[in-house]
C-alpha positions in Angstrom: 1.7 22.7 21.3 -1.2 21.9 23.5 -4.7 20.0 22.2 -7.6 21.7 22.8 -9.5 19.3 21.1 -10.9 15.9 22.2 -9.5 13.0 20.9 -12.7 11.4 19.9 -13.9 14.2 18.7 -14.3 12.7 15.1 -16.3 10.2 16.5 -19.9 11.1 15.8 -23.4 9.7 16.5 -24.7 6.9 14.9 -27.3 8.7 12.9 -24.5 11.5 11.9 -24.0 11.3 8.1 -21.2 13.6 8.1 -19.0 10.6 8.5 -20.1 8.7 5.7 -19.1 11.6 3.7 -15.9 12.1 5.4 -15.2 7.9 4.9 -15.9 8.7 0.5 -13.7 11.8 1.0 -10.7 9.9 2.4 -11.5 6.6 0.2 -11.3 8.8 -2.8 -7.7 9.6 -1.5 -6.6 6.2 -0.7 -7.9 5.4 -4.4 -5.5 8.4 -5.9 -2.1 7.1 -4.0 -3.1 3.1 -5.1 -3.8 4.4 -8.9 -0.8 6.3 -9.1 2.1 4.1 -7.4 0.7 1.6 -10.7 -0.7 4.3 -13.6 2.9 5.1 -14.4 4.4 2.0 -15.0 2.4 1.7 -18.6 3.1 5.2 -19.8 7.1 4.8 -19.5 7.5 4.0 -23.3 5.3 7.0 -24.0 7.2 8.9 -21.4 10.5 8.3 -22.9 10.0 8.9 -26.6 8.4 12.4 -25.9 10.0 13.6 -22.6 13.3 12.5 -23.6 14.4 10.7 -20.6 17.3 8.4 -20.2 17.0 5.1 -18.8 18.5 6.8 -15.2 15.3 9.1 -15.1 13.2 6.7 -15.9 14.4 4.8 -12.9 13.5 7.8 -10.7 10.7 8.7 -12.0 9.2 5.5 -11.1 11.4 4.6 -8.0 11.4 8.4 -6.6 7.8 8.3 -5.6 8.1 5.1 -3.7 11.2 6.2 -1.9 9.9 9.4 -0.8 6.5 7.8 -0.1 7.6 4.9 2.5 10.0 7.3 3.9 7.8 9.7 5.1 4.8 7.6 6.1 5.7 7.3 9.3 6.4 10.9 10.6 3.4 11.8 8.6 1.1 9.5 10.8 2.8 11.0 14.1 2.6 14.7 12.6 -1.8 13.8 12.4 -1.2 12.8 16.1 0.2 15.8 16.7 -1.1 18.6 14.6 -4.7 17.1 14.0 -5.3 14.1 11.5 -8.0 16.5 9.1 -5.1 19.6 8.8 -2.4 16.8 7.7 -4.9 14.8 5.5 -5.9 18.8 3.9 -1.9 19.5 3.2 -1.2 16.3 2.0 -4.4 15.4 -0.5 -3.4 19.5 -1.8 0.2 19.1 -2.2 -0.4 15.9 -4.2 -2.7 17.7 -6.2 -0.1 20.5 -6.8 2.3 17.6 -7.3 0.4 16.1 -9.8 -0.5 19.2 -11.6 3.9 19.5 -11.7 4.3 16.2 -13.5 1.4 16.6 -15.9 3.4 20.0 -16.8 6.6 18.9 -16.3 8.8 20.7 -18.9 11.6 18.3 -19.2 12.3 15.1 -17.3 14.5 16.4 -14.5 11.5 18.3 -13.1 9.3 15.5 -13.8 11.8 13.5 -11.4 11.7 16.5 -8.7 7.6 16.2 -8.8 7.3 12.7 -8.3 9.8 13.2 -5.2 7.2 15.5 -3.8 4.4 13.7 -4.9 5.6 11.2 -3.1 6.1 13.2 -0.1 2.8 14.7 0.0 1.1 11.0 0.1 3.3 10.1 3.1 1.4 13.2 4.7 -2.3 12.1 3.6 -1.7 8.1 3.2 -1.4 7.7 6.8 -4.3 9.8 7.9 -7.0 7.6 6.4 -7.0 4.5 8.7 -6.3 7.0 11.4 -9.5 9.6 10.8 -11.6 5.9 10.3 -10.1 4.1 13.3 -11.0 7.8 15.3 -14.3 8.1 13.9 -16.0 5.1 13.4 -17.0 2.9 16.3 -16.0 -0.7 16.8 -19.1 -2.4 15.8 -19.0 -0.3 12.4 -15.6 -0.9 11.3 -15.9 -4.0 9.7 -18.4 -2.2 7.1 -15.8 0.3 6.7 -12.7 -1.8 6.2 -14.9 -3.9 3.9 -15.2 -0.9 1.6 -11.2 -0.2 2.2 -10.3 -3.7 0.9 -12.5 -3.2 -2.3 -10.8 0.1 -2.8 -7.6 -1.7 -2.5 -8.7 -4.3 -5.3 -10.0 -1.8 -7.3 -6.4 0.5 -7.1 -4.3 -2.7 -7.9 -5.7 -3.2 -11.2 -7.6 0.2 -12.3 -3.7 1.8 -12.8 -2.6 0.2 -15.6 -5.9 -0.3 -16.8 -6.3 3.4 -16.4 -2.9 4.0 -17.4 -3.0 2.1 -20.9 -6.6 3.8 -21.7 -5.1 7.4 -20.9 -2.2 6.6 -23.2 -3.5 5.3 -25.9 -6.4 8.0 -26.2 -3.6 10.6 -26.1 -5.8 13.2 -25.4 -5.6 16.8 -26.8 -1.9 15.3 -28.0 -1.1 15.3 -24.6 0.9 12.0 -24.9 1.3 11.1 -20.8 0.8 13.9 -19.4 -3.2 13.1 -18.6 -2.0 10.3 -16.3 -1.0 12.5 -13.8 -3.4 15.8 -14.3 -6.3 13.2 -14.0 -6.0 13.9 -10.2 -6.5 17.3 -10.4 -10.1 17.1 -10.3 -10.4 14.4 -7.7 -7.7 16.2 -5.4 -9.5 19.5 -5.5 -13.1 18.2 -4.4 -11.6 16.0 -1.9 -9.9 19.0 -0.6 -13.2 21.1 -0.6 -15.0 18.4 0.8 -12.3 17.1 2.8 -12.9 20.7 5.0 -16.4 20.2 5.4 -17.0 17.1 6.2 -13.9 15.9 8.1 -13.8 16.9 11.8 -10.8 17.5 13.7 -8.9 14.4 15.9 -5.3 14.6 17.7 -4.1 12.6 20.1 -5.1 13.7 23.9 -1.8 14.6 25.3 0.5 17.4 24.1 2.7 15.7 21.7 6.4 17.0 19.9 7.9 16.0 16.6 10.5 13.9 17.7 13.0 15.0 15.0 16.2 13.0 15.8 13.6 9.5 15.5 12.4 11.2 12.3 16.3 11.7 10.8 16.8 8.3 11.6 13.7 6.6 10.5 13.8 7.8 7.1 18.1 7.3 6.7 17.2 3.6 7.8 14.5 3.3 5.2 16.3 5.1 2.5 19.4 2.6 3.0 17.5 -0.2 2.8 15.2 0.8 -0.3 17.1 2.6 -2.7 20.0 -0.5 -3.1 16.8 -2.5 -3.4 15.1 -0.4 -5.9 18.3 0.7 -8.1 20.4 -2.8 -7.0 19.7 -4.8 -10.4 20.0 -1.8 -12.6 23.7 -0.9 -11.1 24.4 -5.1 -11.4 24.3 -5.1 -6.9 27.6 -3.1 -6.5 29.3 -3.8 -2.7 27.8 -0.5 -1.7 24.6 -1.6 -2.2 24.7 -4.6 0.3 27.0 -2.8 2.4 24.1 0.4 2.6 21.3 -2.5 3.3 23.9 -3.7 5.8 24.3 -0.7 7.4 20.8 -0.1 7.5 20.2 -2.4 10.2 22.4 -0.6 12.8 20.2 2.3 12.0 17.5 0.4 13.2 19.0 -1.2 15.8 20.1 2.5 16.8 16.4 4.0 16.3 15.1 1.4 18.8 17.2 2.4 21.4 17.0 5.7 21.3 12.6 5.4 20.8 12.7 3.5 24.0 15.0 6.6 26.1 12.7 8.9 24.3 9.6 7.4 25.4 10.8 7.2 29.0 12.0 10.7 29.4 9.5 12.6 27.6 6.8 10.2 26.1 6.5 11.4 23.0 8.8 9.2 20.4 8.3 9.4 16.7 7.3 5.7 17.0 4.9 4.1 19.9 7.4 0.5 20.7 4.3 -0.3 23.1 2.1 -1.1 19.7 3.9 -3.7 19.8 2.6 -5.0 22.8 -0.7 -5.7 21.4 -0.2 -8.6 19.9 -2.7 -8.2 17.5 -0.8 -5.4 15.9 3.0 -7.1 16.3 1.5 -10.2 14.5 -0.3 -8.3 12.3 2.3 -6.0 11.0 4.9 -9.0 10.3 2.1 -10.7 8.0 1.9 -7.4 6.0 5.7 -7.0 5.8 5.7 -10.7 4.0 2.2 -10.2 2.0 3.4 -7.3 0.5 7.0 -9.3 -0.6 4.8 -11.5 -2.7 2.4 -8.9 -4.2 5.9 -7.0 -4.8 7.3 -9.9 -7.2 3.7 -11.1 -8.4 2.0 -7.5 -9.9 5.7 -6.6 -11.5 6.8 -10.2 -12.7 3.1 -10.4 -14.0 3.5 -7.3 -16.0 6.5 -8.3 -18.0 5.4 -11.6 -18.4 2.4 -10.3 -20.8 3.6 -7.2 -22.0 7.3 -8.5 -22.9 6.9 -12.5 -23.0 3.6 -12.2 -25.1 3.9 -9.0 -26.6 0.6 -8.3 -25.6 -0.4 -4.3 -25.6 -0.8 -2.5 -22.4 -4.7 -2.2 -22.6 -4.8 -6.1 -23.1 -2.2 -6.7 -20.4 -4.8 -4.2 -18.3 -8.1 -5.7 -19.3 -6.8 -9.0 -18.6 -7.0 -7.9 -14.7 -10.6 -6.7 -14.5 -11.1 -10.4 -13.3 -8.5 -9.9 -10.4 -9.5 -6.8 -9.4 -13.5 -7.5 -9.6 -12.4 -10.6 -7.3 -10.6 -8.8 -5.1 -13.3 -6.3 -4.3 -16.1 -8.8 -4.1 -14.6 -11.0 -1.3 -13.4 -7.9 0.5 -16.7 -6.8 1.6 -17.8 -10.1 1.7 -15.0 -11.3 4.5 -14.8 -8.5 6.9 -18.5 -8.5 6.9 -20.1 -11.5 6.7 -16.9 -14.2 7.2 -14.8 -12.7 9.9 -17.6 -12.2 12.5 -18.3 -16.2 12.4 -15.4 -17.9 11.5 -12.4 -15.3 12.8 -8.8 -15.6 12.2 -9.9 -18.4 9.8 -10.9 -16.2 6.8 -7.4 -15.0 6.5 -5.7 -18.1 7.1 -8.1 -19.4 4.1 -7.5 -16.3 2.0 -4.1 -17.4 2.0 -4.4 -21.0 0.8 -7.4 -19.8 -1.4 -4.2 -17.2 -3.2 -1.8 -19.8 -2.9 -4.1 -22.3 -4.5 -4.9 -19.6 -7.7 -0.8 -19.1 -8.1 -0.5 -23.0 -8.7 -3.0 -23.0 -11.1 -1.9 -20.3 -13.0 2.0 -22.0 -12.6 -0.5 -25.2 -14.3 -1.9 -23.0 -17.1 1.3 -20.8 -17.8 3.1 -23.9 -18.8 0.5 -26.1 -20.3 -0.7 -22.9 -23.2 2.9 -21.7 -23.1 3.2 -18.2 -25.4 -0.2 -19.4 -27.1 -2.6 -18.7 -24.1 -5.3 -16.7 -24.4 -6.5 -13.6 -21.7 -9.9 -15.7 -21.1 -8.1 -18.7 -19.8 -6.0 -16.4 -17.3 -9.1 -15.5 -15.5 -9.9 -18.8 -13.6 -5.9 -18.3 -11.6 -6.9 -14.5 -11.7 -10.7 -15.0 -9.6 -8.9 -17.7 -7.4 -5.8 -15.6 -6.7 -8.1 -12.4 -5.9 -10.8 -13.7 -3.7 -7.8 -15.1 -1.9 -6.1 -11.5 -2.0 -9.9 -10.1 -0.7 -9.8 -12.2 2.2 -6.5 -11.3 3.2 -6.3 -7.4 2.8 -9.8 -5.9 4.4 -9.8 -8.0 7.9 -5.9 -8.0 8.3 -6.3 -4.3 8.2 -8.6 -4.5 10.9 -7.0 -6.8 12.6 -4.3 -4.8 13.4 -5.7 -1.3 14.4 -8.6 -3.2 16.2 -6.2 -3.1 19.5 -4.7 -0.3 19.1 -5.1 3.0 21.8 -6.7 6.0 19.4 -4.2 8.1 20.6 -1.7 6.3 18.9 -3.7 5.7 15.4 -1.6 8.1 13.5 1.9 5.8 14.2 0.2 2.9 14.0 -1.1 3.6 10.8 1.9 5.1 9.3 3.9 1.9 10.3 1.7 -0.5 8.4 1.7 1.2 5.7 5.5 1.7 6.1 6.2 -2.1 6.3 3.8 -2.8 3.4 5.9 -0.5 1.4 9.1 -2.6 2.6 7.7 -5.9 2.0 6.8 -4.5 -1.9 10.5 -3.3 -2.1 11.7 -6.4 -0.4 9.7 -8.1 -3.1 11.1 -6.2 -6.3 14.6 -6.7 -4.8 13.6 -10.4 -5.3 12.5 -9.8 -8.7 15.9 -9.8 -10.1 16.6 -13.2 -8.6 13.6 -15.5 -9.1 12.9 -13.7 -12.5 15.8 -12.2 -14.0 18.2 -14.4 -12.3 16.3 -17.4 -14.8 16.5 -15.2 -17.9 19.8 -15.6 -20.0 21.6 -12.4 -20.7 21.4 -12.4 -24.5 18.7 -13.3 -25.9 17.5 -13.8 -29.7 14.1 -12.6 -30.8 12.1 -16.1 -30.9 14.1 -16.8 -27.2 12.0 -14.2 -25.2 8.8 -15.1 -25.0 9.5 -19.0 -24.1 12.1 -17.4 -21.3 9.9 -15.2 -19.7 7.0 -17.6 -19.7 9.4 -20.1 -17.7 10.6 -17.4 -15.7 7.1 -16.1 -14.7 6.7 -19.5 -13.9 9.9 -19.8 -11.6 8.4 -16.8 -9.5 5.5 -17.8 -8.9 6.9 -20.5 -7.3 7.7 -18.1 -4.9 5.1 -16.6 -4.7 3.3 -20.1 -3.6 5.9 -20.5 -0.9 5.3 -17.0 0.4 1.8 -17.5 1.0 2.2 -20.9 3.1 4.7 -18.7 5.2 1.8 -16.2 5.8 -0.3 -19.1 6.4 1.7 -20.0 9.4 2.1 -16.2 10.7 -1.5 -15.9 10.6 -1.4 -18.1 13.5 -0.3 -15.6 15.7 -3.0 -12.9 15.0 -5.5 -13.0 17.4 -8.6 -15.7 17.2 -11.3 -13.2 16.5 -10.6 -9.0 16.1 -12.1 -7.1 19.0 -15.2 -5.8 16.8 -17.3 -6.2 14.0 -20.9 -7.4 14.4 -22.7 -4.5 13.2 -24.9 -2.7 15.9 -23.7 -5.3 18.6 -21.0 -3.3 21.0 -18.9 -5.3 22.7 -19.2 -6.5 26.8 -22.4 -4.5 26.9 -20.5 -0.7 26.5 -21.8 1.7 23.7 -19.1 2.2 21.4 -18.0 5.2 22.1 -17.1 4.2 25.8 -14.6 1.6 24.5 -11.2 2.1 24.6 -8.7 -1.0 24.2 -5.5 -0.7 26.5 -2.0 -1.8 25.6 -1.2 -4.8 27.1 2.0 -6.6 28.5 
């Protein structure tokens, strides 16, 4: 396949408003994915009751999406580099919308499981193109504003899923029970698809690339061998084959690295650009992203279990309790890239790690002091502090990871970023069985459930606080100042459209 379009075809002139329409469209798609990851958990009791799903099927409804998503992210990013990011984005959002319709109209649990797998696979085609399109569409001095918006979307999506799922399930629109949590994607997806065809301009790698099918097979196999046992390990009692499978995943990844090196030397068209890891900001950012994913994987699950099972709160009350967190993340994310990072550099991210750790410690203290009598308003302060810390991290981190990545590898880099975050989340979910369920007795009376969950919640948060300390140390490897940032002030006296970061040894 030959490329007939310039790599920077999407890099429109600063006065061109089309790129901001394109940004709104891809951000809407990113929000859909973020919400869809969490919205299902709230509706699980309704799905189990209405659809008659077994416990195994329920596990696959939630885990199937994550597995298909994580396994396809790197491939989806590379396909965008080869065949065009706009094209893959449209394929992904079109397929995601169709899969959402199939989920909403599923006739039985088996159809719902299959539709969720399809939905995750289509998200893997769509999501890597979001950061890729941003990277090649906006000059470096504008990306601060863009990634600030992206961080705000992440913050909203983190809590909007459970809240929206609670509202849609409780309202029982048209007697459809849980189905509206999927059907709500249809109008958003159709509009984003139609507008995307009009406003997103095509971009791809400047050199003709071929899809590395062996690399696809190896990365998919390795991720499934790692994530499947982590996802289902607790329910299955951590069988021996699960541990062997995860150990085997490391061997598969080692083979993948060796093969990708040979592939790059032979024809310059590997699935994973290992040369990206020579870019210090990218390598350090990927490490931080992975460990940060572990912390988030632990916190969000145990937080939900603590409120709904330990405290006995309704899904709606639990969802509303998270609103201060979401608002704090969005506000801090918008401020961090635009105002703080240009002045203080990576110290902003390190401050975010410390602030988030302080919020976690405050939450531990309140959970211990108030016990089962804790109120939603009493949780607001630690959640705001935690949200502010997270907001100081999410937007600048994405920016720092991609700031020095060459545009021809934007898809591969974006796929890697999303993949390691999903791996981190899966590792965090796996650790929940140790740091949360591991301190809860097997046979609890009804009176013992609440205190046991409160104690387990505090134990899990101590782990989260420790992980934030590790993140703080890892952030010292990030560049002191990302490569862009002051709005309207191009670096080195060059126009933004003429600057292209190079790989460094």
